[in-house]
Backbone as a chain_set.jsonl record, in Angstrom:
{"seq": "MAMQVRIERFAEADIAAVQAIDAQVYARPWSAALLADDIVKDNRHHLVARHGDGRVMGHASVMVLGDEGHISTVAVDPVHQRRGIARRLVLALCQIGMAQNLSLLTLEVRASNRAAQRLYSSFGFAPVGVRPRYYEPDREDALILTAHDIASADFAARLERQSSAIAVLDQASESDPNNSGHAHD", "coords": {"N": [[-23.308, 30.533, -12.275], [-23.052, 30.612, -8.802], [-23.629, 27.555, -6.643], [-25.948, 27.749, -4.236], [-25.562, 27.153, -0.827], [-26.877, 26.325, 2.286], [-26.292, 25.521, 5.637], [-28.281, 24.039, 8.005], [-30.154, 23.566, 11.034], [-31.73, 20.529, 11.298], [-35.19, 19.802, 10.738], [-38.658, 18.951, 11.489], [-40.089, 19.213, 9.178], [-38.268, 18.495, 7.368], [-38.14, 15.781, 7.192], [-39.219, 13.978, 5.283], [-37.712, 14.608, 3.071], [-35.164, 14.112, 3.774], [-35.531, 11.299, 4.172], [-35.917, 10.555, 1.504], [-33.42, 10.947, 0.391], [-31.88, 9.271, 1.916], [-33.049, 6.809, 1.079], [-31.867, 6.531, -1.31], [-29.243, 6.167, -0.928], [-28.504, 4.472, 1.185], [-28.785, 1.112, 2.238], [-30.346, 0.374, 4.326], [-32.254, 2.603, 5.373], [-32.818, 5.194, 7.827], [-35.763, 5.306, 10.03], [-38.75, 7.269, 9.983], [-39.564, 7.851, 12.544], [-37.158, 7.49, 13.919], [-35.511, 9.548, 12.852], [-37.247, 11.791, 13.616], [-36.729, 11.593, 16.302], [-34.065, 12.437, 16.453], [-34.51, 15.076, 16.29], [-35.487, 16.043, 18.716], [-33.994, 15.201, 20.859], [-31.614, 16.153, 23.249], [-28.913, 15.556, 23.131], [-28.288, 15.285, 20.486], [-27.333, 16.61, 17.386], [-28.491, 17.354, 14.424], [-28.122, 18.14, 11.038], [-28.92, 19.793, 8.046], [-28.119, 20.27, 4.548], [-28.991, 22.792, 2.639], [-30.245, 23.907, -0.425], [-30.261, 27.052, -2.13], [-32.763, 27.417, -3.109], [-34.267, 26.01, -1.1], [-34.5, 23.238, -1.236], [-33.423, 20.24, 0.188], [-30.293, 19.002, 0.11], [-28.545, 17.305, 1.351], [-27.631, 15.717, 4.447], [-26.417, 15.469, 7.918], [-25.454, 14.053, 11.101], [-24.535, 14.374, 14.464], [-24.128, 12.613, 17.649], [-23.783, 13.234, 20.889], [-21.941, 11.952, 23.613], [-21.157, 12.136, 26.663], [-17.982, 13.392, 26.853], [-17.515, 12.922, 24.049], [-18.144, 12.659, 20.665], [-20.258, 11.056, 18.278], [-20.403, 10.717, 14.86], [-23.154, 9.978, 13.278], [-24.395, 9.904, 10.905], [-23.799, 10.871, 7.484], [-25.06, 11.908, 4.676], [-25.626, 12.512, 1.097], [-27.64, 13.648, -1.454], [-27.449, 11.757, -4.41], [-27.542, 13.254, -6.83], [-26.352, 15.579, -6.205], [-23.964, 15.055, -5.189], [-20.215, 15.146, -4.905], [-19.902, 17.892, -4.877], [-19.011, 19.347, -2.65], [-20.661, 19.275, -0.534], [-20.788, 17.367, 1.459], [-18.324, 17.838, 2.644], [-19.022, 20.398, 3.674], [-20.955, 19.809, 5.47], [-19.663, 17.943, 7.319], [-17.583, 19.645, 8.255], [-19.344, 21.575, 9.724], [-20.268, 19.762, 11.659], [-17.891, 19.079, 13.033], [-17.216, 21.6, 13.999], [-19.217, 22.018, 15.789], [-18.616, 19.886, 17.642], [-16.182, 21.195, 18.463], [-17.157, 23.4, 19.634], [-18.574, 22.486, 21.809], [-16.52, 21.451, 23.458], [-15.675, 18.748, 23.015], [-13.73, 15.861, 23.231], [-12.923, 14.054, 21.339], [-13.998, 12.782, 18.085], [-15.931, 10.292, 16.43], [-16.589, 7.994, 13.891], [-18.179, 5.618, 11.543], [-17.221, 4.087, 8.447], [-17.652, 2.595, 5.351], [-15.532, 0.116, 4.236], [-14.882, 0.075, 1.604], [-15.367, 2.499, 0.616], [-13.482, 4.827, -0.578], [-13.574, 7.435, -1.338], [-15.041, 8.825, 0.7], [-13.398, 8.205, 2.833], [-11.165, 9.629, 2.301], [-12.143, 12.221, 2.384], [-12.82, 12.261, 5.262], [-10.252, 11.918, 6.291], [-9.056, 14.124, 5.632], [-10.007, 15.856, 7.545], [-8.778, 15.006, 9.631], [-9.471, 12.577, 10.791], [-8.537, 9.244, 11.581], [-7.914, 5.834, 11.157], [-9.006, 3.594, 13.618], [-9.921, 1.108, 14.129], [-11.976, -1.846, 13.2], [-15.206, -2.831, 12.303], [-16.312, -5.74, 11.841], [-18.238, -6.946, 9.081], [-20.261, -5.186, 9.267], [-22.056, -3.416, 7.712], [-25.215, -3.669, 6.247], [-26.979, -4.826, 3.302], [-24.832, -6.372, 2.431], [-22.92, -7.082, 4.288], [-20.488, -5.763, 4.539], [-17.429, -4.717, 5.894], [-16.77, -2.172, 8.395], [-14.824, 0.607, 8.688], [-13.556, 2.105, 11.551], [-13.14, 5.342, 12.451], [-11.396, 7.936, 13.931], [-11.193, 11.271, 15.226], [-8.969, 12.784, 17.199], [-8.298, 15.003, 19.934], [-9.859, 17.332, 19.411], [-10.198, 19.707, 20.504], [-8.002, 21.132, 20.202], [-5.436, 23.507, 19.079], [-4.411, 22.652, 16.628], [-6.447, 21.121, 15.491], [-8.122, 23.302, 15.256], [-7.037, 24.741, 13.266], [-6.977, 22.984, 11.188], [-9.623, 22.855, 10.532], [-10.055, 25.493, 9.744], [-8.598, 25.465, 7.401], [-10.118, 23.794, 5.802], [-12.55, 25.282, 5.739], [-11.487, 27.392, 4.23], [-10.898, 26.066, 1.863], [-13.603, 25.372, 0.978], [-14.367, 28.054, 0.481], [-12.792, 28.443, -1.775], [-13.83, 26.605, -3.535], [-16.33, 27.85, -3.721], [-15.792, 30.259, -4.879], [-14.68, 29.556, -7.422], [-16.79, 28.318, -8.58], [-18.403, 30.649, -8.841], [-17.025, 32.356, -10.578], [-16.965, 31.032, -12.962], [-19.274, 30.803, -15.353], [-20.182, 28.535, -16.678], [-20.003, 26.57, -14.891], [-21.686, 24.374, -12.892], [-21.452, 23.966, -10.367], [-20.056, 21.623, -9.864], [-17.802, 20.875, -8.112], [-15.071, 19.079, -6.868], [-15.049, 17.071, -3.994]], "CA": [[-23.856, 30.979, -10.985], [-22.675, 29.542, -7.635], [-24.627, 26.897, -6.047], [-25.907, 28.485, -2.814], [-25.853, 26.053, 0.132], [-26.912, 26.735, 3.757], [-26.258, 24.499, 6.568], [-29.306, 24.604, 8.935], [-30.614, 22.514, 11.776], [-32.848, 19.635, 10.858], [-36.553, 20.089, 11.322], [-39.708, 18.021, 11.22], [-40.483, 19.485, 7.8], [-37.21, 17.943, 6.444], [-37.965, 14.342, 7.296], [-39.487, 13.24, 4.039], [-36.725, 14.91, 2.073], [-34.056, 13.384, 4.275], [-35.848, 9.847, 3.904], [-35.786, 10.359, 0.118], [-31.977, 10.855, 0.094], [-31.305, 8.004, 2.549], [-33.492, 5.616, 0.403], [-30.975, 6.381, -2.544], [-27.775, 6.029, -0.538], [-28.476, 3.433, 2.29], [-29.701, -0.158, 2.144], [-31.34, 0.449, 5.404], [-32.334, 4.059, 5.79], [-33.527, 5.519, 9.223], [-37.217, 5.485, 9.899], [-39.282, 8.659, 10.264], [-39.44, 7.899, 13.947], [-35.776, 7.708, 14.352], [-35.198, 10.813, 12.308], [-37.918, 12.726, 14.481], [-35.976, 11.397, 17.668], [-32.876, 13.259, 16.427], [-34.912, 16.606, 16.462], [-35.901, 16.297, 20.071], [-32.906, 14.807, 21.9], [-30.6, 17.23, 23.637], [-27.505, 15.22, 22.762], [-28.194, 15.14, 19.005], [-27.038, 17.723, 16.323], [-28.672, 16.926, 13.063], [-28.07, 19.268, 10.277], [-29.254, 19.676, 6.658], [-27.654, 21.186, 3.661], [-30.165, 23.29, 1.861], [-29.984, 24.607, -1.703], [-30.749, 28.313, -2.081], [-34.123, 27.358, -3.257], [-34.907, 25.476, -0.115], [-34.395, 21.844, -1.348], [-32.396, 19.655, 0.945], [-29.448, 18.172, -0.615], [-27.89, 16.29, 2.275], [-27.708, 15.904, 5.977], [-25.426, 14.786, 8.791], [-25.847, 14.086, 12.458], [-23.59, 13.908, 15.451], [-24.597, 12.44, 18.915], [-22.875, 13.615, 21.884], [-22.034, 11.133, 24.633], [-20.064, 12.693, 27.553], [-17.129, 14.346, 26.101], [-17.24, 12.495, 22.89], [-19.134, 12.818, 19.567], [-20.273, 9.999, 17.254], [-21.017, 11.111, 13.659], [-23.989, 8.745, 12.922], [-24.775, 9.831, 9.317], [-23.551, 11.885, 6.55], [-25.559, 11.535, 3.324], [-25.775, 13.611, 0.091], [-28.379, 13.296, -2.641], [-26.607, 11.382, -5.408], [-27.558, 14.166, -7.708], [-25.578, 16.697, -5.585], [-22.603, 14.674, -4.717], [-19.123, 15.678, -5.466], [-19.988, 19.403, -5.022], [-18.484, 19.944, -1.453], [-21.805, 19.407, 0.309], [-20.439, 16.503, 2.612], [-17.438, 18.629, 3.277], [-19.607, 21.483, 4.502], [-21.641, 19.066, 6.637], [-18.675, 17.472, 8.209], [-17.115, 20.874, 8.896], [-20.243, 21.863, 10.757], [-20.418, 18.836, 12.792], [-16.643, 19.3, 13.863], [-17.373, 22.951, 14.63], [-20.155, 21.709, 16.865], [-17.71, 19.23, 18.538], [-15.12, 22.125, 19.166], [-17.905, 24.443, 20.541], [-18.922, 21.657, 22.879], [-15.324, 20.965, 24.018], [-15.464, 17.405, 23.103], [-12.304, 15.427, 23.295], [-12.847, 13.446, 20.121], [-15.333, 12.632, 17.253], [-15.661, 8.963, 15.864], [-17.558, 7.529, 12.961], [-17.924, 4.331, 10.817], [-17.314, 4.274, 7.113], [-17.539, 1.413, 4.496], [-14.245, -0.178, 3.856], [-14.774, 0.338, 0.245], [-15.806, 3.958, 0.264], [-12.265, 5.474, -0.452], [-13.852, 8.907, -1.421], [-15.399, 9.431, 2.06], [-12.301, 8.085, 3.666], [-10.188, 10.625, 2.057], [-12.744, 13.4, 2.926], [-12.72, 12.341, 6.619], [-8.891, 12.066, 6.612], [-8.705, 15.682, 5.504], [-10.47, 16.557, 8.725], [-7.909, 14.505, 10.802], [-9.917, 11.308, 11.219], [-7.771, 8.19, 11.189], [-8.487, 4.472, 11.328], [-8.656, 3.035, 14.956], [-10.388, -0.306, 14.11], [-12.794, -2.385, 12.215], [-16.407, -3.455, 12.744], [-16.463, -6.783, 10.731], [-19.456, -7.281, 8.514], [-21.109, -4.117, 9.789], [-23.005, -2.911, 6.879], [-26.275, -4.627, 5.697], [-27.155, -6.262, 3.369], [-23.73, -7.148, 1.916], [-22.069, -7.53, 5.374], [-19.246, -5.082, 4.331], [-16.849, -4.272, 7.032], [-16.807, -0.744, 8.517], [-13.585, 1.189, 9.407], [-13.869, 3.057, 12.698], [-12.182, 6.46, 12.238], [-11.532, 8.825, 15.039], [-10.369, 12.453, 15.212], [-8.628, 13.075, 18.532], [-7.689, 16.305, 20.375], [-10.473, 18.234, 18.632], [-10.199, 21.034, 21.271], [-6.61, 21.643, 20.051], [-5.322, 24.566, 17.903], [-4.059, 22.134, 15.385], [-7.698, 20.765, 15.011], [-8.915, 24.476, 14.703], [-6.306, 25.167, 12.005], [-7.325, 22.114, 10.14], [-11.026, 23.304, 10.145], [-9.837, 26.751, 9.015], [-8.041, 25.119, 5.924], [-11.458, 23.231, 5.273], [-13.428, 26.427, 5.529], [-10.879, 28.022, 3.127], [-11.149, 25.027, 0.626], [-14.951, 25.472, 0.55], [-14.465, 29.218, -0.117], [-12.161, 28.364, -2.952], [-14.875, 26.1, -4.545], [-17.525, 28.847, -4.099], [-15.204, 31.428, -5.85], [-14.449, 28.98, -8.578], [-18.116, 28.308, -9.062], [-18.918, 31.989, -9.049], [-16.229, 32.871, -11.744], [-17.225, 30.063, -14.147], [-20.768, 30.724, -15.596], [-20.633, 27.226, -17.112], [-19.822, 25.594, -13.786], [-22.997, 24.134, -12.309], [-21.239, 23.532, -8.904], [-19.584, 20.387, -9.786], [-16.402, 20.935, -7.69], [-14.868, 17.808, -6.159], [-14.572, 17.136, -2.524]], "C": [[-23.462, 30.147, -10.066], [-23.951, 28.765, -7.17], [-24.665, 27.5, -4.574], [-26.288, 27.189, -1.917], [-25.826, 26.713, 1.543], [-27.102, 25.586, 4.625], [-27.272, 24.915, 7.759], [-29.559, 23.216, 9.821], [-31.752, 21.785, 11.086], [-34.044, 19.842, 11.446], [-37.471, 18.964, 10.843], [-39.979, 18.038, 9.771], [-39.453, 18.779, 6.876], [-37.216, 16.425, 6.456], [-38.21, 13.723, 6.104], [-38.304, 13.449, 3.077], [-35.366, 14.025, 2.461], [-34.339, 11.778, 4.068], [-35.507, 9.636, 2.423], [-34.267, 10.184, -0.231], [-31.409, 9.503, 0.595], [-31.758, 6.805, 1.732], [-32.57, 5.44, -0.855], [-29.498, 5.885, -2.125], [-27.447, 4.902, 0.517], [-29.245, 2.192, 1.996], [-30.744, -0.276, 3.153], [-31.451, 1.794, 6.078], [-33.105, 4.073, 7.281], [-35.024, 5.656, 8.874], [-37.514, 6.979, 10.209], [-39.146, 8.938, 11.702], [-38.039, 8.153, 14.574], [-35.278, 9.138, 14.026], [-35.845, 11.858, 13.369], [-37.21, 12.716, 15.979], [-34.786, 12.376, 17.707], [-33.15, 14.806, 16.537], [-35.076, 16.984, 17.888], [-34.843, 15.966, 21.103], [-31.743, 15.792, 22.036], [-29.249, 16.919, 23.131], [-27.403, 14.861, 21.243], [-28.147, 16.414, 18.259], [-27.258, 17.171, 14.916], [-28.874, 18.284, 12.14], [-28.518, 18.923, 8.887], [-28.403, 20.746, 5.749], [-28.674, 21.607, 2.741], [-29.778, 24.102, 0.717], [-30.676, 26.004, -1.505], [-32.183, 28.376, -2.317], [-34.947, 26.475, -2.283], [-34.853, 23.975, -0.154], [-33.138, 21.458, -0.385], [-31.609, 18.744, 0.179], [-28.592, 17.134, 0.143], [-28.155, 16.652, 3.652], [-26.692, 14.983, 6.656], [-25.966, 15.036, 10.268], [-24.66, 13.65, 13.404], [-24.311, 13.657, 16.809], [-23.403, 12.439, 19.885], [-22.945, 12.678, 23.042], [-20.828, 11.462, 25.567], [-19.313, 13.688, 26.858], [-16.573, 13.819, 24.723], [-18.441, 12.589, 21.945], [-18.997, 11.556, 18.764], [-21.054, 10.588, 16.029], [-21.813, 9.881, 13.239], [-24.318, 8.666, 11.542], [-24.192, 11.016, 8.786], [-23.941, 11.336, 5.201], [-25.951, 12.63, 2.458], [-26.678, 13.05, -1.083], [-27.473, 12.895, -3.705], [-26.482, 12.502, -6.654], [-26.65, 15.5, -7.41], [-24.237, 16.263, -5.009], [-21.449, 15.147, -5.518], [-19.032, 17.242, -5.789], [-19.503, 20.049, -3.683], [-19.582, 19.917, -0.364], [-21.393, 18.515, 1.698], [-19.367, 17.164, 3.336], [-18.005, 19.719, 4.269], [-20.363, 20.844, 5.774], [-20.654, 18.617, 7.802], [-18.039, 18.616, 8.962], [-18.023, 21.367, 10.035], [-20.358, 20.994, 11.848], [-19.062, 18.972, 13.759], [-16.747, 20.635, 14.497], [-18.2, 22.754, 16.021], [-19.384, 20.939, 18.089], [-16.791, 20.197, 19.268], [-15.992, 23.02, 20.189], [-18.29, 23.686, 21.87], [-17.881, 21.063, 23.769], [-15.293, 19.589, 24.143], [-13.923, 16.997, 22.764], [-12.023, 14.594, 21.924], [-14.229, 13.293, 19.384], [-14.992, 11.145, 16.64], [-16.846, 8.736, 14.702], [-17.181, 6.154, 12.306], [-17.995, 4.855, 9.391], [-16.98, 2.942, 6.335], [-16.155, 1.247, 4.134], [-13.904, 0.164, 2.361], [-14.963, 1.661, -0.191], [-14.488, 4.845, 0.425], [-12.61, 6.939, -0.423], [-14.195, 9.429, -0.02], [-14.205, 9.21, 3.003], [-11.222, 9.236, 3.483], [-10.809, 11.979, 2.596], [-12.541, 13.343, 4.521], [-11.135, 12.455, 7.182], [-8.37, 13.487, 6.566], [-9.075, 16.457, 6.659], [-9.596, 16.007, 9.924], [-8.413, 13.106, 11.352], [-8.928, 10.173, 10.798], [-8.337, 6.905, 11.714], [-8.005, 4.072, 12.769], [-9.179, 1.571, 15.08], [-11.352, -0.615, 13.046], [-13.91, -2.887, 12.825], [-16.795, -4.484, 11.619], [-17.962, -6.768, 10.47], [-20.579, -6.378, 9.131], [-22.416, -3.624, 8.904], [-23.885, -3.858, 6.205], [-26.496, -4.163, 4.224], [-25.97, -7.098, 2.997], [-22.694, -7.636, 3.023], [-20.588, -6.93, 5.241], [-18.687, -4.68, 5.796], [-16.794, -2.673, 7.154], [-15.411, -0.363, 9.235], [-14.055, 2.19, 10.436], [-12.774, 4.123, 12.512], [-12.452, 7.526, 13.398], [-10.655, 10.092, 14.8], [-10.088, 12.818, 16.69], [-8.254, 14.56, 18.754], [-8.403, 17.428, 19.588], [-10.592, 19.706, 19.299], [-8.847, 21.86, 20.946], [-6.442, 22.762, 18.857], [-4.969, 23.909, 16.648], [-5.382, 21.679, 14.688], [-8.247, 22.0, 14.432], [-8.352, 24.904, 13.507], [-6.65, 24.289, 10.941], [-8.752, 22.527, 9.665], [-10.928, 24.698, 9.357], [-9.501, 26.415, 7.548], [-9.344, 24.476, 5.264], [-12.328, 24.272, 4.822], [-12.822, 27.222, 4.213], [-10.997, 27.231, 1.834], [-12.52, 25.28, 0.064], [-15.088, 26.95, 0.064], [-13.884, 29.378, -1.486], [-13.203, 27.75, -4.015], [-15.832, 26.983, -4.804], [-16.993, 29.873, -5.033], [-15.108, 30.765, -7.302], [-15.873, 28.765, -9.358], [-18.738, 29.66, -9.456], [-18.253, 32.538, -10.378], [-16.463, 31.932, -12.92], [-18.727, 30.025, -14.392], [-21.183, 29.465, -16.122], [-20.533, 26.164, -15.985], [-21.236, 25.507, -12.927], [-22.647, 23.656, -10.783], [-20.66, 22.302, -8.728], [-17.992, 20.254, -9.227], [-16.265, 19.598, -7.014], [-14.438, 18.077, -4.647], [-13.154, 16.647, -2.389]], "O": [[-23.458, 28.944, -10.329], [-25.092, 29.215, -7.279], [-23.671, 27.697, -3.875], [-27.146, 26.366, -2.238], [-24.942, 27.488, 1.909], [-27.975, 24.749, 4.396], [-27.118, 25.962, 8.387], [-29.261, 22.082, 9.447], [-32.592, 22.367, 10.4], [-34.062, 20.071, 12.655], [-37.143, 18.169, 9.962], [-40.094, 16.977, 9.156], [-39.762, 18.503, 5.717], [-36.377, 15.815, 5.793], [-37.403, 12.85, 5.786], [-37.947, 12.528, 2.343], [-34.679, 13.404, 1.65], [-33.384, 11.045, 3.811], [-34.868, 8.636, 2.094], [-33.916, 9.349, -1.065], [-30.671, 8.768, -0.062], [-31.003, 5.838, 1.639], [-32.496, 4.341, -1.403], [-28.736, 5.306, -2.899], [-26.304, 4.479, 0.685], [-30.365, 2.303, 1.498], [-31.81, -0.865, 2.976], [-30.875, 2.085, 7.126], [-33.805, 3.17, 7.737], [-35.47, 6.009, 7.782], [-36.66, 7.766, 10.618], [-38.712, 10.011, 12.121], [-37.833, 8.88, 15.546], [-34.694, 9.814, 14.874], [-35.121, 12.679, 13.933], [-37.168, 13.72, 16.69], [-34.499, 13.027, 18.712], [-32.284, 15.64, 16.802], [-34.832, 18.133, 18.257], [-34.9, 16.522, 22.2], [-31.047, 16.167, 21.092], [-28.49, 17.807, 22.742], [-26.464, 14.177, 20.837], [-28.968, 17.283, 18.553], [-26.354, 16.605, 14.3], [-29.591, 19.241, 12.432], [-28.486, 17.734, 8.568], [-28.079, 21.859, 6.16], [-29.226, 20.748, 2.053], [-28.962, 25.004, 0.908], [-31.632, 26.072, -0.732], [-32.841, 29.282, -1.806], [-36.121, 26.2, -2.531], [-35.157, 23.394, 0.888], [-32.131, 22.146, -0.217], [-32.132, 17.78, -0.38], [-28.013, 16.22, -0.444], [-28.765, 17.661, 4.007], [-26.211, 13.975, 6.139], [-26.714, 15.958, 10.593], [-23.931, 12.696, 13.132], [-25.133, 14.516, 17.128], [-22.341, 11.832, 19.746], [-24.07, 12.562, 23.529], [-19.679, 11.117, 25.29], [-19.825, 14.678, 26.337], [-15.469, 14.14, 24.284], [-19.594, 12.598, 22.377], [-17.907, 11.023, 18.556], [-22.233, 10.918, 16.161], [-21.231, 8.856, 12.883], [-24.512, 7.587, 10.982], [-24.065, 12.047, 9.447], [-23.29, 10.451, 4.645], [-26.54, 13.608, 2.918], [-26.36, 11.981, -1.603], [-26.617, 13.738, -3.976], [-25.461, 12.59, -7.337], [-26.319, 16.302, -8.283], [-23.501, 17.054, -4.419], [-21.612, 15.518, -6.68], [-18.336, 17.758, -6.663], [-19.588, 21.274, -3.597], [-19.379, 20.539, 0.678], [-21.652, 18.929, 2.828], [-19.386, 17.126, 4.566], [-17.574, 19.907, 5.407], [-20.335, 21.345, 6.898], [-20.832, 18.885, 8.99], [-17.958, 18.573, 10.19], [-17.564, 21.558, 11.161], [-20.545, 21.462, 12.971], [-19.126, 18.973, 14.989], [-16.298, 20.72, 15.64], [-17.878, 23.245, 17.104], [-19.495, 21.281, 19.266], [-16.604, 20.099, 20.481], [-15.618, 23.304, 21.327], [-18.301, 24.302, 22.935], [-18.182, 20.303, 24.69], [-14.94, 19.099, 25.215], [-13.117, 17.701, 22.155], [-10.867, 14.532, 21.504], [-15.32, 13.578, 19.878], [-13.819, 10.87, 16.388], [-17.914, 9.346, 14.751], [-16.082, 5.627, 12.479], [-18.661, 5.847, 9.094], [-16.037, 2.257, 6.729], [-15.561, 2.239, 3.711], [-12.771, 0.486, 2.002], [-14.723, 1.952, -1.363], [-14.368, 5.54, 1.433], [-12.051, 7.675, 0.391], [-13.629, 10.445, 0.382], [-14.033, 10.009, 3.924], [-10.539, 9.671, 4.41], [-10.088, 12.781, 3.19], [-12.107, 14.358, 5.065], [-10.838, 12.962, 8.264], [-7.474, 13.941, 7.277], [-8.596, 17.575, 6.847], [-9.687, 16.496, 11.05], [-7.812, 12.557, 12.276], [-8.518, 10.199, 9.637], [-9.16, 6.907, 12.629], [-6.825, 4.181, 13.101], [-8.88, 0.896, 16.065], [-11.569, 0.16, 12.115], [-13.732, -3.425, 13.917], [-17.47, -4.161, 10.642], [-18.805, -6.621, 11.355], [-21.678, -6.837, 9.446], [-23.552, -3.487, 9.359], [-23.389, -4.814, 5.609], [-26.143, -3.009, 3.982], [-25.977, -8.317, 3.166], [-21.787, -8.427, 2.765], [-19.623, -7.502, 5.747], [-19.442, -4.369, 6.717], [-16.777, -1.966, 6.147], [-14.986, -0.974, 10.216], [-14.899, 3.038, 10.144], [-11.593, 3.784, 12.428], [-13.585, 7.89, 13.714], [-9.552, 10.008, 14.26], [-11.054, 13.158, 17.372], [-7.928, 15.262, 17.797], [-7.748, 18.365, 19.131], [-11.017, 20.688, 18.69], [-8.644, 23.008, 21.342], [-7.2, 22.847, 17.89], [-5.185, 24.515, 15.598], [-5.492, 21.805, 13.468], [-8.784, 21.973, 13.324], [-9.086, 25.437, 12.674], [-6.647, 24.733, 9.793], [-9.008, 22.526, 8.461], [-11.69, 24.945, 8.422], [-10.043, 27.0, 6.61], [-9.523, 24.742, 4.076], [-12.828, 24.248, 3.698], [-13.552, 27.615, 3.304], [-11.194, 27.835, 0.78], [-12.672, 25.401, -1.152], [-15.951, 27.126, -0.796], [-14.301, 30.224, -2.278], [-13.404, 28.254, -5.12], [-16.282, 27.058, -5.947], [-17.716, 30.322, -5.922], [-15.446, 31.427, -8.284], [-16.022, 29.011, -10.555], [-19.554, 29.709, -10.376], [-18.956, 33.135, -11.193], [-15.965, 32.333, -13.973], [-19.421, 29.279, -13.702], [-22.38, 29.179, -16.1], [-20.943, 25.015, -16.155], [-21.754, 26.488, -12.393], [-23.47, 23.049, -10.098], [-20.664, 21.797, -7.606], [-17.125, 19.627, -9.836], [-17.275, 19.02, -6.613], [-13.726, 18.981, -4.211], [-12.61, 16.629, -1.284]]}, "num_chains": 1, "name": "protein.A"}
């Protein structure tokens, strides 16, 4: 049976679930107050990936500043990683960027996180710089990745390919009764 995933707006009722995910994946997770702020700020778009049974499996946020967007977080519960959830969340954030006619999207990623870098690269994000010793507590460098020209037909086509890749994952999951949704991003 296919794993059902819905991408929805983050709500106050999701704060505890998001904090539980962040506590597993980040050395310095966001506070409840900071998460609550993401709900009420007009320039923030925070989304959750929700399982068909209602559980939050991941979340992601983009902050809009002028005509640019900054993806400030993408986190997936370790139990649900490698199932296309981050891909769905990034796709939704990119679609928001296109709908808002943003000129670019940017984000930071750990220099050692090759899997995330491959995912972001598949959306057109490319390295533009380094933030030395950015991540706590280990002081690991962050790569700054940017996707330019997100209002272009090329970027729209890239998002369509991502959407098609997700559909293929969903079909593979539906056709294999032994598949628990462990498709790779």
